[in-house]
C-alpha positions as CSV (number, residue, x, y, z in Angstrom):
1,M,8.5,-59.4,-1.5
2,H,10.6,-57.4,1.0
3,K,9.3,-53.8,1.2
4,L,12.7,-52.3,0.5
5,L,12.8,-54.1,-2.9
6,A,9.7,-52.2,-4.2
7,D,10.7,-50.7,-7.5
8,Q,8.3,-47.8,-7.3
9,P,10.1,-44.5,-7.7
10,G,8.3,-41.6,-6.1
11,Q,6.4,-43.7,-3.6
12,K,6.6,-42.5,0.0
13,M,7.4,-44.9,2.8
14,L,7.9,-44.6,6.5
15,L,11.4,-46.0,7.2
16,L,13.8,-46.2,10.1
17,G,17.1,-44.4,9.4
18,N,18.7,-47.9,9.1
19,E,16.0,-49.0,6.6
20,A,16.6,-45.9,4.6
21,I,20.3,-46.6,4.4
22,A,19.6,-50.1,3.2
23,R,17.1,-48.8,0.6
24,G,19.7,-46.2,-0.6
25,A,22.2,-49.0,-1.1
26,L,19.7,-51.1,-3.0
27,E,18.8,-48.2,-5.3
28,S,22.6,-47.8,-6.0
29,G,22.9,-51.4,-7.1
30,V,24.8,-52.7,-4.1
31,A,25.8,-56.3,-4.9
32,V,27.9,-57.2,-1.8
33,A,27.1,-56.3,1.8
34,T,29.1,-57.4,4.8
35,T,28.9,-56.8,8.5
36,Y,29.6,-57.8,12.1
37,P,26.3,-57.0,13.9
38,G,26.3,-54.2,16.4
39,T,23.7,-51.8,17.7
40,P,22.8,-49.2,16.5
41,S,23.6,-50.5,13.0
42,S,22.0,-53.9,13.3
43,E,18.8,-53.2,11.4
44,I,20.7,-52.4,8.2
45,S,22.3,-55.8,8.2
46,M,19.0,-57.6,9.2
47,N,17.3,-56.1,6.2
48,F,20.2,-57.1,3.9
49,F,20.1,-60.6,5.3
50,Q,16.4,-60.9,4.5
51,I,16.7,-59.3,1.1
52,S,19.6,-61.6,0.2
53,Q,17.2,-64.5,0.5
54,E,15.0,-63.2,-2.4
55,S,17.5,-61.2,-4.6
56,D,20.9,-61.4,-6.1
57,L,22.5,-59.4,-3.3
58,Y,25.3,-61.3,-1.6
59,F,25.3,-60.6,2.1
60,E,27.3,-62.1,4.9
61,Y,27.6,-61.9,8.7
62,S,31.4,-61.9,8.8
63,T,33.6,-63.1,11.6
64,N,34.5,-59.6,12.7
65,E,34.6,-56.1,11.2
66,K,38.1,-56.4,9.9
67,V,37.1,-59.5,7.9
68,A,33.9,-57.8,6.8
69,L,35.8,-54.8,5.4
70,E,38.4,-57.0,3.7
71,V,35.6,-59.0,1.9
72,A,33.8,-55.8,0.8
73,A,37.2,-54.3,-0.3
74,A,38.0,-57.2,-2.5
75,A,34.5,-57.1,-4.1
76,A,34.8,-53.4,-4.7
77,N,38.2,-53.9,-6.3
78,C,36.6,-56.3,-8.8
79,G,34.3,-53.4,-9.8
80,V,31.3,-54.5,-7.8
81,R,29.4,-52.0,-5.6
82,S,29.8,-53.0,-2.0
83,M,28.9,-51.9,1.5
84,C,30.4,-52.7,4.9
85,V,28.3,-52.0,8.0
86,M,29.4,-51.7,11.6
87,K,28.9,-49.9,14.9
88,H,31.4,-47.3,15.9
89,V,33.7,-49.5,18.0
90,G,33.7,-52.0,15.1
91,M,35.7,-49.4,13.2
92,N,38.5,-49.9,15.6
93,V,38.7,-53.6,14.6
94,A,38.5,-52.7,10.9
95,A,41.0,-49.8,11.2
96,D,44.0,-52.0,10.3
97,A,42.5,-52.7,6.9
98,L,40.9,-49.3,6.5
99,M,44.0,-47.2,6.8
100,T,45.8,-49.0,4.0
101,L,42.7,-49.5,1.9
102,A,42.5,-45.7,1.7
103,Y,45.9,-45.8,0.0
104,V,44.8,-48.6,-2.4
105,G,41.4,-47.2,-3.1
106,V,38.6,-49.1,-4.9
107,K,37.6,-49.8,-8.5
108,G,33.9,-50.1,-7.8
109,A,32.1,-48.2,-5.1
110,L,32.6,-49.1,-1.4
111,V,30.5,-47.4,1.3
112,I,31.4,-48.0,5.0
113,V,28.7,-47.3,7.5
114,T,29.8,-46.4,11.0
115,A,26.9,-46.0,13.5
116,D,28.1,-44.0,16.5
117,D,26.4,-44.2,19.8
118,P,26.3,-41.0,21.9
119,F,25.2,-41.6,25.5
120,M,26.4,-45.3,25.1
121,F,22.9,-46.8,24.9
122,S,24.5,-50.1,23.9
123,S,28.2,-49.5,23.9
124,Q,31.3,-49.3,26.0
125,N,32.4,-45.9,24.8
126,E,31.3,-42.7,23.0
127,Q,34.1,-42.4,20.5
128,D,33.4,-40.0,17.6
129,N,34.3,-41.7,14.4
130,R,34.4,-38.5,12.4
131,Y,38.1,-38.7,13.3
132,Y,38.5,-41.9,11.3
133,A,37.6,-39.9,8.1
134,K,40.3,-37.4,9.0
135,F,42.7,-40.1,10.1
136,G,42.3,-42.1,7.0
137,G,41.9,-39.2,4.6
138,L,38.5,-40.4,3.4
139,P,35.3,-38.6,2.4
140,M,32.5,-38.7,4.9
141,L,28.8,-37.9,4.7
142,E,26.4,-37.3,7.7
143,P,22.6,-37.4,7.2
144,S,20.2,-35.6,9.5
145,D,17.1,-37.7,8.9
146,S,15.8,-40.8,7.2
147,S,15.1,-39.1,3.9
148,E,18.7,-37.8,3.8
149,A,20.0,-41.2,4.9
150,R,18.6,-42.7,1.7
151,Q,19.9,-39.8,-0.5
152,M,23.3,-39.7,1.1
153,T,23.8,-43.4,0.8
154,A,23.1,-43.2,-2.9
155,E,25.4,-40.2,-3.2
156,A,28.1,-42.0,-1.3
157,F,28.2,-44.8,-3.9
158,E,28.5,-42.3,-6.7
159,L,31.2,-40.4,-4.8
160,S,33.2,-43.5,-4.0
161,E,33.2,-44.6,-7.7
162,K,34.1,-41.1,-8.9
163,L,37.0,-40.7,-6.5
164,G,38.1,-44.4,-6.4
165,E,38.0,-44.3,-2.6
166,P,35.9,-45.8,0.1
167,V,33.4,-43.3,1.5
168,I,32.3,-43.2,5.2
169,L,28.6,-42.8,6.0
170,R,28.5,-41.8,9.6
171,T,25.3,-42.0,11.6
172,T,24.3,-41.8,15.3
173,T,21.8,-43.8,17.3
174,R,19.1,-41.1,17.1
175,L,19.1,-41.2,13.3
176,N,19.5,-45.0,13.0
177,H,16.4,-45.6,15.2
178,S,14.1,-42.7,14.2
179,T,11.4,-43.1,11.6
180,G,10.7,-40.6,8.8
181,A,9.0,-40.3,5.5
182,V,11.3,-41.4,2.6
183,T,10.6,-40.9,-1.1
184,L,11.8,-43.9,-3.0
185,G,14.2,-43.5,-5.9
186,P,14.7,-45.8,-8.9
187,M,16.5,-49.1,-8.5
188,K,19.7,-49.6,-10.5
189,K,20.4,-52.9,-12.1
190,I,22.7,-54.9,-9.8
191,K,26.1,-56.1,-11.1
192,T,27.0,-59.2,-9.2
193,R,30.2,-60.3,-11.1
194,G,33.3,-58.3,-11.7
195,E,37.0,-58.8,-12.6
196,F,40.1,-58.1,-10.7
197,V,42.9,-56.8,-13.0
198,R,46.3,-57.7,-11.7
199,N,48.5,-54.7,-11.0
200,P,50.9,-55.4,-8.1
201,L,52.4,-51.9,-8.3
202,R,48.9,-50.6,-7.3
203,Y,47.6,-53.3,-5.0
204,V,50.5,-54.8,-3.2
205,T,51.4,-52.3,-0.5
206,V,55.1,-52.8,0.0
207,P,56.8,-49.5,1.0
208,A,57.9,-48.5,-2.5
209,V,54.3,-48.9,-3.7
210,S,52.6,-47.3,-0.7
211,R,54.8,-44.1,-1.0
212,K,53.2,-43.5,-4.4
213,L,49.7,-44.5,-3.1
214,H,49.9,-42.0,-0.3
215,A,50.4,-39.2,-2.9
216,R,47.4,-40.6,-4.8
217,L,45.3,-40.5,-1.6
218,L,46.1,-36.8,-1.0
219,E,45.2,-36.0,-4.6
220,N,41.9,-37.7,-4.2
221,L,41.3,-35.9,-0.9
222,A,41.9,-32.6,-2.7
223,S,39.3,-33.6,-5.3
224,A,36.9,-34.5,-2.5
225,R,37.4,-31.0,-0.9
226,Q,36.4,-29.3,-4.1
227,I,33.2,-31.5,-4.3
228,S,32.5,-30.7,-0.7
229,E,32.5,-26.9,-1.4
230,T,29.6,-27.3,-3.9
231,S,27.8,-30.3,-2.3
232,A,24.1,-29.9,-1.9
233,F,24.5,-31.5,1.5
234,N,26.3,-28.4,2.7
235,F,23.9,-25.5,2.7
236,T,22.9,-22.3,4.5
237,K,19.4,-21.2,5.5
238,G,17.8,-18.3,7.4
239,E,18.9,-14.7,7.8
240,G,20.8,-12.6,10.2
241,V,24.3,-11.7,11.4
242,W,24.5,-14.4,14.0
243,G,25.4,-17.9,12.8
244,I,25.1,-21.6,13.8
245,I,27.1,-24.4,12.2
246,C,25.8,-27.8,12.8
247,N,25.6,-31.4,11.5
248,G,23.6,-34.6,11.8
249,V,20.7,-34.8,14.2
250,S,22.0,-31.5,15.8
251,Y,20.6,-29.7,12.7
252,N,17.1,-30.9,13.6
253,Y,17.5,-29.7,17.2
254,V,18.8,-26.3,16.0
255,C,15.9,-25.8,13.6
256,D,13.4,-26.6,16.3
257,A,15.1,-24.3,18.8
258,L,15.1,-21.3,16.4
259,L,11.5,-21.8,15.6
260,D,10.6,-22.0,19.3
261,L,12.7,-19.0,20.1
262,G,11.4,-17.0,17.2
263,L,14.9,-16.5,15.8
264,E,14.5,-17.7,12.2
265,Q,15.0,-14.2,10.9
266,R,18.0,-13.4,13.1
267,I,20.2,-16.5,12.9
268,R,21.5,-18.2,9.9
269,I,22.4,-21.9,9.8
270,L,25.3,-23.6,8.0
271,R,24.4,-27.3,7.9
272,I,27.3,-29.5,7.1
273,G,26.4,-32.9,5.6
274,F,29.5,-33.6,3.5
275,S,31.7,-33.3,6.6
276,H,35.1,-34.5,5.5
277,P,36.8,-32.8,3.9
278,L,35.0,-29.8,5.4
279,P,34.1,-27.0,2.9
280,E,36.6,-24.5,4.1
281,G,35.7,-21.9,1.5
282,L,32.0,-22.1,2.4
283,I,32.8,-21.9,6.1
284,V,34.9,-18.8,5.7
285,S,32.3,-17.1,3.6
286,F,29.7,-17.9,6.3
287,L,32.0,-16.5,9.0
288,K,32.8,-13.3,7.1
289,T,29.1,-12.4,7.1
290,S,28.6,-13.3,10.8
291,K,29.2,-11.4,14.0
292,K,29.4,-14.5,16.2
293,V,29.0,-18.2,15.5
294,L,27.9,-21.2,17.6
295,V,29.0,-24.7,16.6
296,V,26.4,-27.3,17.6
297,E,27.7,-30.9,17.3
298,E,27.4,-34.0,19.5
299,G,30.6,-35.6,20.6
300,E,34.0,-34.1,20.1
301,P,34.8,-30.6,18.8
302,F,35.5,-31.9,15.3
303,M,33.9,-29.1,13.3
304,E,34.6,-26.4,16.0
305,E,38.3,-26.9,15.8
306,A,38.3,-26.8,12.0
307,V,36.0,-23.7,11.9
308,K,38.3,-21.9,14.3
309,A,41.4,-22.9,12.3
310,A,39.7,-21.6,9.1
311,A,38.8,-18.3,10.8
312,Q,42.4,-17.9,12.0
313,Q,43.8,-18.6,8.6
314,A,41.4,-16.0,7.1
315,K,42.4,-13.5,9.8
316,L,38.9,-13.3,11.1
317,T,38.3,-12.2,14.7
318,L,34.7,-13.0,15.4
319,D,33.6,-15.0,18.5
320,I,33.3,-18.7,17.8
321,Q,32.1,-21.1,20.5
322,G,31.0,-24.6,20.9
323,K,32.3,-26.9,23.6
324,S,32.7,-25.3,27.0
325,D,31.7,-25.6,30.6
326,T,28.7,-23.2,30.0
327,L,27.8,-24.3,26.5
328,F,27.9,-27.7,24.9
329,S,29.4,-30.8,26.5
330,R,31.5,-33.5,24.9
331,L,29.4,-35.9,27.0
332,Y,26.3,-37.8,25.9
333,E,23.5,-37.2,23.5
334,Y,21.9,-33.8,23.0
335,D,18.2,-33.0,23.1
336,P,16.0,-30.2,21.8
337,A,15.5,-28.5,25.2
338,M,19.2,-28.4,25.9
339,V,20.1,-27.1,22.5
340,R,17.3,-24.4,22.8
341,E,18.7,-23.3,26.2
342,K,22.3,-23.1,25.0
343,I,21.4,-21.1,21.9
344,A,19.5,-18.6,24.0
345,G,22.3,-18.3,26.4
346,Y,25.0,-17.8,23.8
347,F,23.1,-15.1,21.9
348,N,21.7,-13.5,25.0
349,I,18.1,-14.1,24.1
350,P,15.6,-13.9,27.0
351,Y,14.4,-17.4,27.5
352,T,12.2,-18.9,30.2
353,P,12.3,-22.7,30.1
354,L,8.9,-24.4,30.2
355,Q,7.9,-25.0,33.8
356,R,8.3,-28.6,34.7
357,I,5.3,-30.5,35.9
358,D,5.3,-30.9,39.7
359,L,5.8,-34.6,40.3
360,S,6.6,-34.4,44.0
361,D,3.4,-36.2,45.0
362,V,4.1,-39.1,42.6
363,P,5.8,-42.1,44.1
364,E,9.3,-42.7,42.7
365,L,9.4,-45.5,40.2
366,P,11.2,-48.6,41.4
367,A,14.6,-49.1,39.8
368,R,14.8,-51.8,37.1
369,P,18.5,-52.8,36.7
370,P,19.4,-54.6,33.5
371,S,19.1,-58.3,33.9
372,L,19.6,-61.5,32.0
373,C,16.3,-62.8,30.5
374,P,14.2,-65.4,32.3
375,G,15.6,-68.8,31.4
376,C,18.9,-67.5,30.1
377,P,21.5,-70.3,30.3
378,H,24.2,-67.8,31.2
379,R,22.5,-67.4,34.6
380,A,22.9,-71.1,35.2
381,T,26.5,-71.0,34.1
382,F,27.4,-68.1,36.4
383,Y,25.6,-69.8,39.3
384,A,27.6,-73.1,38.7
385,V,30.9,-71.2,38.6
386,R,30.1,-69.4,41.9
387,K,29.4,-72.8,43.5
388,A,32.4,-74.5,42.0
389,A,34.7,-71.7,43.0
390,A,33.3,-71.4,46.6
391,G,36.3,-70.8,48.9
392,L,38.5,-69.6,46.1
393,D,39.6,-66.0,45.6
394,I,38.7,-65.6,41.9
395,M,38.5,-62.6,39.6
396,C,36.4,-62.7,36.4
397,P,37.3,-60.8,33.2
398,N,34.1,-60.6,31.1
399,D,33.3,-59.8,27.5
400,I,30.9,-58.1,25.2
401,G,27.5,-59.8,24.9
402,C,24.3,-60.6,26.9
403,Y,26.4,-62.3,29.5
404,T,28.1,-58.9,30.3
405,L,25.1,-58.4,32.6
406,G,26.6,-61.2,34.8
407,F,28.5,-58.4,36.5
408,M,25.3,-57.4,38.3
409,P,24.5,-58.8,41.8
410,P,23.8,-61.4,42.9
411,L,25.7,-63.2,40.1
412,S,28.6,-60.8,40.3
413,M,30.5,-62.5,37.5
414,G,32.4,-59.7,35.8
415,D,35.4,-57.7,37.0
416,F,37.1,-56.3,33.9
417,L,36.0,-55.4,30.4
418,I,37.4,-53.2,27.7
419,C,36.5,-54.6,24.2
420,M,35.4,-57.6,22.2
421,G,37.7,-60.6,23.0
422,S,39.4,-58.8,25.9
423,S,38.4,-61.4,28.5
424,V,40.9,-63.9,27.0
425,G,43.8,-61.5,26.5
426,T,43.5,-59.7,29.8
427,S,43.2,-63.1,31.6
428,C,46.7,-63.8,30.4
429,G,48.0,-60.7,32.2
430,F,45.8,-61.1,35.3
431,S,46.8,-64.8,35.7
432,K,50.5,-63.8,35.5
433,V,50.6,-61.0,38.0
434,G,47.2,-60.7,39.7
435,G,47.6,-63.4,42.4
436,K,44.1,-64.7,42.0
437,K,42.5,-67.6,40.2
438,V,41.2,-66.2,37.0
439,V,37.9,-67.3,35.4
440,A,37.1,-65.6,32.2
441,F,33.8,-65.5,30.2
442,I,33.2,-65.1,26.5
443,G,30.3,-65.7,24.2
444,D,30.3,-67.9,21.1
445,S,30.1,-65.1,18.6
446,T,32.7,-63.0,20.5
447,F,35.0,-66.1,20.6
448,F,35.0,-66.3,16.9
449,H,35.2,-62.5,16.5
450,S,38.4,-62.0,18.5
451,G,38.8,-64.5,21.3
452,I,40.8,-67.1,19.4
453,P,44.1,-65.2,19.2
454,G,44.1,-64.6,22.9
455,L,43.6,-68.3,23.6
456,I,46.4,-69.1,21.2
457,N,48.6,-66.7,23.2
458,A,47.6,-68.3,26.5
459,V,48.5,-71.8,25.3
460,F,51.8,-70.7,23.8
461,N,52.9,-68.7,26.8
462,Q,51.5,-71.3,29.3
463,H,49.2,-69.0,31.2
464,D,47.0,-70.4,34.0
465,F,43.3,-69.6,33.9
466,T,39.9,-71.0,33.1
467,L,38.0,-69.8,30.1
468,V,34.2,-70.3,30.1
469,I,32.8,-70.1,26.5
470,L,29.0,-69.4,26.7
471,D,27.6,-71.0,23.6
472,N,23.9,-70.1,23.3
473,G,23.7,-71.0,19.6
474,I,23.2,-67.5,18.2
475,T,24.5,-63.9,18.4
476,A,21.8,-63.0,20.9
477,M,22.6,-59.5,22.1
478,T,22.2,-57.7,18.8
479,G,19.1,-59.5,17.7
480,H,19.8,-63.2,16.9
481,Q,22.2,-63.0,14.0
482,P,24.1,-66.1,12.9
483,N,27.8,-66.7,13.7
484,P,30.2,-69.4,12.5
485,G,29.1,-71.8,15.2
486,V,25.3,-71.6,14.4
487,D,23.4,-74.5,12.9
488,M,21.9,-72.6,10.0
489,E,19.6,-75.5,9.2
490,K,17.6,-74.4,12.3
491,L,16.9,-71.2,10.4
492,N,15.9,-73.2,7.3
493,L,19.0,-72.0,5.4
494,K,21.3,-74.1,3.4
495,G,24.7,-73.5,1.9
496,Y,26.5,-72.7,5.1
497,G,29.3,-74.5,7.0
498,R,29.5,-74.8,10.8
499,V,32.6,-74.4,12.9
500,S,32.8,-76.4,16.1
501,I,34.0,-74.4,19.1
502,E,35.1,-77.6,20.8
503,A,37.2,-78.7,17.8
504,V,38.8,-75.3,17.6
505,V,39.7,-75.2,21.3
506,R,41.1,-78.7,21.2
507,S,43.1,-78.0,18.0
508,L,44.9,-75.1,19.8
509,G,46.3,-77.5,22.4
510,V,44.3,-76.5,25.4
511,G,45.2,-78.9,28.2
512,Q,41.7,-79.5,29.7
513,V,38.4,-79.1,27.8
514,S,34.9,-79.9,29.0
515,V,31.5,-79.4,27.6
516,I,28.6,-78.8,30.0
517,R,24.8,-78.4,29.8
518,P,24.4,-75.5,32.3
519,L,20.9,-76.4,33.2
520,N,22.2,-79.7,34.6
521,V,23.5,-77.8,37.6
522,K,25.1,-80.6,39.6
523,K,27.2,-82.0,36.7
524,S,28.1,-78.5,35.6
525,I,29.6,-77.7,39.0
526,E,31.6,-80.9,39.0
527,A,33.0,-80.2,35.5
528,I,33.9,-76.5,36.4
529,R,35.7,-77.7,39.6
530,K,37.9,-79.9,37.5
531,A,38.7,-77.1,35.2
532,L,39.5,-74.8,38.1
533,D,41.8,-77.4,39.6
534,F,43.7,-77.8,36.4
535,K,47.2,-76.1,36.2
536,G,47.4,-74.2,32.9
537,V,44.7,-73.2,30.4
538,S,41.4,-74.9,30.8
539,V,38.2,-74.3,28.8
540,V,34.6,-75.0,29.7
541,I,32.1,-74.8,26.9
542,S,28.6,-74.2,28.2
543,K,26.1,-75.1,25.6
544,H,22.4,-74.3,25.7
545,L,20.2,-72.4,23.2
546,C,19.1,-68.8,24.0
547,P,15.5,-69.2,25.1
548,L,14.3,-66.4,23.0
549,F,16.0,-67.9,19.9
550,A,14.6,-71.4,20.8
551,N,11.1,-69.9,21.0
552,S,11.5,-68.2,17.7
553,I,12.5,-71.5,16.0
554,R,9.9,-73.4,18.0
555,K,12.4,-75.5,19.9
556,S,11.0,-74.7,23.3
557,T,8.3,-77.0,24.8
558,A,9.0,-76.7,28.6
559,R,6.2,-75.8,30.9
560,P,6.5,-72.9,33.4
561,F,7.2,-73.7,37.1
562,Y,5.4,-72.6,40.2
563,V,6.2,-72.3,43.9
564,S,4.3,-75.0,45.9
565,D,3.3,-75.0,49.5
566,R,6.5,-76.8,50.4
567,C,8.3,-73.5,50.2
568,R,9.9,-72.4,53.6
569,N,10.6,-68.9,52.2
570,H,14.4,-69.3,52.2
571,R,14.5,-67.3,49.0
572,N,17.6,-69.0,47.7
573,C,16.0,-68.8,44.3
574,V,15.6,-65.1,44.4
575,N,18.8,-64.2,46.2
576,D,21.1,-66.4,44.2
577,L,19.6,-66.2,40.8
578,A,17.6,-63.0,40.5
579,C,15.5,-64.3,37.6
580,P,13.0,-61.7,36.4
581,A,10.2,-64.3,36.5
582,F,10.3,-64.2,40.3
583,F,8.3,-61.7,42.4
584,I,7.2,-61.3,46.0
585,S,3.6,-61.1,46.9
586,D,2.3,-61.0,50.5
587,G,5.8,-61.9,51.7
588,R,5.9,-65.1,49.6
589,V,8.0,-65.9,46.4
590,K,5.9,-66.3,43.3
591,I,6.7,-67.1,39.7
592,N,5.1,-65.2,36.8
593,P,4.1,-68.0,34.4
594,A,4.1,-65.6,31.5
595,L,7.8,-65.0,32.0
596,C,9.0,-68.4,33.1
597,T,10.6,-70.5,30.4
598,G,10.6,-73.7,32.4
599,C,14.4,-73.9,32.5
600,S,14.2,-75.6,35.9
601,L,17.3,-73.8,37.3
602,C,15.4,-72.5,40.3
603,A,14.0,-75.9,41.0
604,Q,17.5,-77.3,41.3
605,V,18.5,-74.5,43.7
606,C,15.5,-74.8,46.1
607,P,16.5,-76.7,49.3
608,E,12.9,-78.0,49.8
609,N,12.3,-79.0,46.2
610,A,9.3,-76.7,46.4
611,I,9.5,-75.4,42.8
612,L,7.6,-77.7,40.5
613,P,6.5,-77.6,36.8
614,Q,2.9,-76.7,36.2
615,K,0.6,-79.5,35.1
616,A,0.0,-79.8,31.4
617,D,-3.3,-78.5,30.2
618,P,-6.0,-81.2,30.1
């Protein structure tokens, strides 16, 4: 049995923040969970996927976040408790549905998890999704640790059902991927079936209906504001006339800093966990008993601006600071040392940072740039495109996935990237006015997510570019989740369909379509040349399983390769491919057999045929 299904209230368990969120949802009787995978939220969905195989939970990896939210919204409006999970940029995709769903509301509970990514550990921006709660007029909760993640998730379901509105549960990477002790609560009985009661004047959002629904939303928001004022997740602790207002993981850093600085008896903390609507009355009361206040929050000045506005409205004149050149930045993730330093500086507390260890005599660690895995078929595809396009002036819009790393030398296949699916849409513009031959790249999962509309646009408007669809048989970057093109029988799962990328592309009217096996380098180059020569939209589908996925399903039997004595040290293999399995020893190229997957790409590149497979064990 999956550990998160243990019906043992009171038991303590060490859980990731993401596991704690999944557990909180299970304790609340969640019956439908949907997602498009994205770090740092992926483990929530992975646990739901596993649990759905041995419980009544319905879980799906949806085509994209908008579809995921629509599926969950429909289930919730049948009275079934639902959850929709995504990373922060996924909320942009779901926003079209989210804004009007706030008007419509829900009949059962719907909790939307948005996992923000300060410092952009695995993301293309640092957007602060607290503004989506304000934008949509929706309640929002922000846990500070794994234990609270479970509690707040459970509370979010209750709050959603009480208000008849979706509730946003906002996390950050540090909470998602930190482990903490969690006390399990009781498991509610799951309700898997519901009923939709027809009421067009509530659910069909034509203007006349939506005008009334907007008034309904504002009434619900007022109710949420009253709940926020008395929520146990908004509390004060400590003593003194100086104050700190904080949220999320920043609360942990503040507590550590005050302990280290010996300020527990001089500074009070107002921790905001129910962060939209903010508890204005509680904030004003805190300000009235404070001489100066520091707002500690990662990201944007969401709370700071609201606190200052509340102070102005209450005609308070105390000093309130947060973001500034000398205090907290809007950039990146915070850490305990930085928070400690800024608190000491703001409150004029004598503080001597710990002396850093002298490492001047330690050699600098060699740089390790991000790289495609050994045996990754994308490397072969990029190499084939480079060879096929030799002599052409090309530019390459890239997309979101493992293959994004193709922008790194020596492959250098990536010139422009803004969001999921953008390689196709931007290729339309680049091909029309850029003056270069455009070769775009997109992965299989990303193609289904948001690449298809751009390709339809290209065919209709008769643009001229080549799209290379990198089909490695799985959604690899976020941890091998399925997508509509995956053969689910390879995962020993039945009851799924399968969508052919080639059939979709041909059905759209693309003028030239070819399917290549990228590890057959010569034939791949020939097929790509034909695609590049075609006037109009051409598509090359590059098919080969991700080697890590192939290994996990035991579909990999290739032997590793080695560099034989034939080698003349041209180093084409290293300089053209940069496979991590290569290394230089005593001035000669070697292959690490523990890393080599036996893909044979390097053997096809070597001019002396000096790279050979190792002999099989006797």
